[in-house]
TORSE-438127 format. One line per 3 residues: their letters; for each residue y, x, z of C-alpha. Coordinates in pm, 1 decimal. Each point is the difference from the previous one (the first is absolute). Example, Ala and Ser with C-alpha at 12.3 -4.5 7.8 and 13.67 -1.06 7.14 Angstrom:
! residues 2
as> -450.0 1230.0 780.0; 344.0 137.0 -66.0 $
! end
This chain:
! residues 268
men> 0.0 0.0 0.0; 235.9 279.6 90.3; -81.1 178.6 -327.5 $
ald> 90.5 -314.1 -194.5; 327.6 -31.5 187.3; 72.2 366.8 -60.9 $
qvs> -62.7 -46.2 -372.4; 226.3 -304.1 -10.7; 266.0 188.7 192.8 $
swm> -20.3 291.8 -241.2; 45.1 -232.1 -297.9; 286.6 -199.0 151.7 $
pli> 283.5 238.3 -102.4; -120.7 -6.2 -360.1; -34.3 -378.5 3.5 $
ist> 347.3 -39.6 146.6; 148.6 246.1 -250.2; -173.7 -177.9 -287.5 $
gka> 133.1 -335.6 118.4; 351.5 137.9 28.3; -27.8 160.4 -344.1 $
vif> -121.0 -322.6 -162.7; 278.7 -203.9 162.3; 260.6 262.4 -93.0 $
lii> -135.3 16.5 -355.5; 11.3 -378.8 -46.7; 348.4 -28.8 148.6 $
gfl> 119.4 297.2 -206.0; -131.0 -144.2 -328.7; 149.9 -341.1 74.8 $
fag> 331.7 159.6 99.4; 12.0 216.1 -314.8; -72.0 -302.9 -218.1 $
ais> 262.2 -210.0 179.8; 269.3 267.5 -34.8; -85.3 46.7 -366.3 $
rfi> 28.6 -373.7 -68.9; 322.1 -18.1 201.7; 162.0 270.3 -215.7 $
rrk> -108.6 -173.9 -320.8; 137.5 -336.7 112.3; 332.9 150.4 106.2 $
vek> 42.8 171.7 -335.9; -100.9 -313.5 -193.4; 263.1 -204.9 187.5 $
npk> 274.7 254.2 -73.1; 136.6 -59.8 -353.7; 160.6 346.1 -1.8 $
ldn> -336.8 176.5 29.5; -274.1 23.3 -259.7; -343.1 -135.7 94.4 $
tlg> -155.8 318.8 -134.2; 166.6 199.3 278.6; -132.3 -237.1 264.3 $
iff> -355.1 20.2 -132.4; 8.8 379.1 -21.8; 153.0 71.4 340.2 $
asv> -217.1 -264.3 166.9; -301.4 185.2 -139.3; 131.4 336.0 125.7 $
vry> 71.7 -136.5 351.4; -344.9 -159.6 18.2; -182.2 324.3 -81.8 $
vll> 216.6 198.9 243.6; -72.5 -246.8 282.4; -372.7 3.9 -79.6 $
tiv> 3.0 379.5 20.3; 162.9 -20.0 344.3; -262.6 -253.6 106.9 $
vig> -285.8 226.4 -107.2; 152.9 294.5 188.0; 38.4 -223.4 307.4 $
vlg> -366.6 -104.2 -18.9; -107.9 363.8 -14.1; 219.0 65.7 305.4 $
ifg> -183.8 -274.2 191.9; -328.0 184.0 -57.6; 148.9 316.5 146.0 $
fqv> 118.8 181.8 -309.1; 315.4 200.1 68.9; 272.3 -120.9 -236.2 $
tsl> 158.3 345.3 -17.3; -334.2 155.5 -86.1; -58.2 -268.7 -258.9 $
vai> 337.6 68.2 -161.5; -82.3 372.3 -5.8; -336.4 -71.0 -162.8 $
lga> 162.8 -226.1 -258.5; 259.2 266.4 -70.5; -268.0 262.8 -51.9 $
asl> -199.7 -234.1 -222.4; 298.6 -123.6 -200.7; -56.6 249.2 -281.6 $
sig> -362.2 -97.4 -56.0; 84.5 -369.0 33.0; 282.1 40.9 -250.9 $
lam> -230.3 170.9 -248.4; -265.3 -268.7 45.4; 252.0 -284.1 -39.2 $
qgt> 218.2 131.8 -281.2; -30.1 -326.0 -191.3; 89.0 -215.1 301.0 $
lsd> 293.0 220.2 97.6; 131.2 -4.9 -356.5; -22.4 -380.7 4.3 $
iaa> 207.2 -8.3 320.7; 259.3 236.9 -147.1; 8.9 -204.7 -320.4 $
gvm> 46.2 -319.0 204.2; 305.2 151.4 167.5; 139.9 100.9 -340.4 $
lif> -60.4 -349.2 -139.8; 193.1 -153.9 288.3; 279.7 255.4 -28.5 $
frp> 54.4 -19.2 -378.0; -101.9 -366.2 -39.2; -144.6 -6.8 -354.8 $
ykv> -139.4 -344.2 87.9; -11.3 -243.5 289.4; -215.7 -288.1 116.6 $
gdf> 19.7 -284.5 -252.0; 72.4 217.7 -305.2; -221.2 -17.2 -308.8 $
vdi> -89.3 358.7 -90.1; -227.9 212.4 -212.5; -143.4 303.3 181.0 $
agt> -208.1 239.0 -210.6; -101.4 -281.8 -236.1; -71.5 -259.1 271.4 $
sgt> 237.5 -297.7 9.8; 54.9 -240.7 287.3; 233.7 -138.9 264.0 $
vkd> 54.3 222.3 304.5; -141.9 -180.1 303.3; 2.0 278.7 257.5 $
lni> 119.4 359.3 42.6; -123.4 194.8 303.9; -26.5 367.9 83.6 $
ftt> -329.1 40.0 -189.6; -17.5 -247.0 -288.8; 184.3 -243.4 -224.0 $
ela> -162.7 -340.0 -48.9; 44.9 -178.6 -333.8; -101.4 -347.9 -110.2 $
tpd> -67.8 -34.4 -373.0; 117.6 -310.3 -191.6; -351.1 -145.7 38.3 $
nvq> 18.9 69.1 378.3; -229.0 301.7 20.2; 75.5 241.7 284.0 $
iiv> 67.8 360.2 -104.4; 34.4 275.7 262.7; 187.1 308.5 -123.9 $
png> 15.9 311.7 222.9; 363.6 97.8 50.8; -71.0 351.3 -124.0 $
ksw> -115.1 -135.0 -335.0; 292.3 -241.8 -17.3; 262.5 265.1 71.3 $
gsi> -159.9 244.6 -244.1; -19.0 -249.5 -288.7; 245.1 -170.2 -232.1 $
itn> 136.1 -316.2 166.0; 134.0 -284.0 -215.7; 189.6 -259.4 203.1 $
fsa> 49.0 -323.3 -194.7; 193.5 -158.4 287.7; 253.9 277.8 57.1 $
hdt> 274.5 -174.1 -200.4; 112.5 -361.8 6.4; 10.5 -29.0 -381.1 $
rrv> -247.4 88.4 -274.4; -9.6 6.0 -378.1; -260.6 -213.5 -173.4 $
dft> -119.5 133.7 -336.9; -174.5 -193.8 -278.2; -120.8 76.9 -350.1 $
fgi> -61.3 -283.0 -250.3; -145.9 53.7 -345.3; 105.7 -226.5 -288.4 $
dyg> -122.1 -21.1 -358.2; 167.4 214.0 -266.1; 87.1 -316.2 -190.4 $
ddi> 180.7 -163.3 293.1; 376.2 -7.8 45.8; 79.5 277.4 250.6 $
eqa> 341.3 -141.4 92.1; -150.7 -343.1 59.9; -268.5 147.5 224.1 $
mki> 259.0 198.8 197.5; 216.4 -313.7 38.4; -298.5 -192.9 137.9 $
ird> -63.2 275.0 254.5; 364.4 8.0 107.1; 8.5 -379.2 39.0 $
vvs> -311.7 -1.3 219.4; 127.9 289.2 209.9; 346.6 -154.3 43.4 $
ade> -151.0 -329.6 116.0; -166.3 168.5 299.0; 238.9 12.5 297.1 $
rvf> -197.5 281.3 162.1; 96.1 241.9 -278.3; 314.4 202.3 71.3 $
kdp> 294.6 -30.2 -235.1; 108.2 352.1 98.0; -169.7 218.9 -109.4 $
apw> -25.5 -220.5 -306.9; -341.8 -72.9 -155.0; -98.9 250.1 -269.3 $
vrv> -192.1 -97.0 -316.8; -68.9 253.5 -278.5; -251.2 92.2 -270.3 $
vnl> -195.5 283.6 162.9; -286.0 67.5 -240.8; -142.5 -77.7 -341.2 $
gds> -369.3 -35.6 69.8; -300.3 -17.5 -230.4; 8.2 -380.1 -9.4 $
svd> 312.8 -103.3 191.3; 367.6 61.2 60.1; 26.3 70.1 373.9 $
lgv> 297.4 -137.3 193.7; 83.0 156.2 335.6; 157.2 -209.1 275.3 $
riw> 155.5 135.9 320.9; 139.6 -227.2 267.8; 100.2 49.3 363.7 $
sta> -85.1 -214.1 301.8; -58.8 25.7 372.6; -312.6 189.0 101.1 $
ady> -136.0 -316.3 163.6; 10.9 -189.0 -335.4; -152.4 280.8 -206.9 $
wdi> -356.7 -128.8 -39.6; 94.7 -367.7 -37.4; 241.4 90.0 -280.1 $
kfe> -254.6 234.7 -158.5; -263.7 -271.1 -31.6; 220.2 -304.2 -64.1 $
mtr> 224.7 169.5 -256.2; -300.2 117.6 -202.2; -126.6 -357.2 -26.8 $
nik> 342.5 -153.7 -64.8; 82.7 238.7 -285.5; -343.9 -53.2 -157.8 $
eaf> 52.2 -378.2 6.3; 355.5 38.6 -135.1; -135.4 214.4 -286.2 $
dng> -252.1 -274.1 -85.3; 272.8 -265.8 -4.0; 232.6 221.8 -205.3 $
gis> -257.9 92.0 -264.3; -27.9 365.4 109.1; -356.4 131.9 -19.3 $
ipy> -163.6 271.0 207.5; -235.5 173.6 -244.1; -352.0 116.6 64.8 $
phq> -102.6 352.4 -99.4; -102.9 8.3 -368.9; -276.2 196.0 -166.5 $
vei> -24.7 41.8 -374.7; -340.8 52.5 -156.4; -7.0 184.6 -334.2 $
rks> -312.5 -13.3 -212.4; -57.8 228.7 -291.3; -212.1 -138.0 -282.5 $
a> -272.0 214.7 -148.5 $
! end
């Protein structure tokens, strides 16, 4: 009986330390999450601050607090914090070499926040992948494609690639090319295009719409059209204008030719 009590007594400090560590760990994780969410909400409610900053700094604060929690848990089990810091300092070189990719992602995340090539909500193309920016943290950038597929891009790859931001400016130019038959009246076709374009209130009057002959193709005379609109109306105008001009061509007797092939036969 005494041996059993001695064994229980010997295990009690470890059990107590484990209980304290678990409680401290749970409280620490909940606290880190709460602080992170608090920062994000405060930034979202402030119209002078960009949501991207809130998301990024909330992520940084969360990881810093979690690191403090882990160090605190090790202290509960008797690890000397000063010794632990010394060990981490001595091991920093090997850790840095082993985590070059992760560290470069963190550095790239800082650069992305500092230079702001894109922000949350922008539609971008990063290294050939297009989507709307949903999240930007210290490690990755999250994109959602037009068909709502999640794409995770490491910040190091994003910062080291060509970034095309389609949402950077409030206005955009919409370009079209329409082919008409060589026998059609070019001026009539251009007038039809101008009438359709002018009837759309979303098209800017300044810069004025531009309609020109841009190419003499194998089977068509190609007319180029350039109009300006807000970035938000770009795709609606792109699709609707294509249909409206095609229908106006049909009503005006302007044909859009198919490619022609001529077969030549040589008699014996």
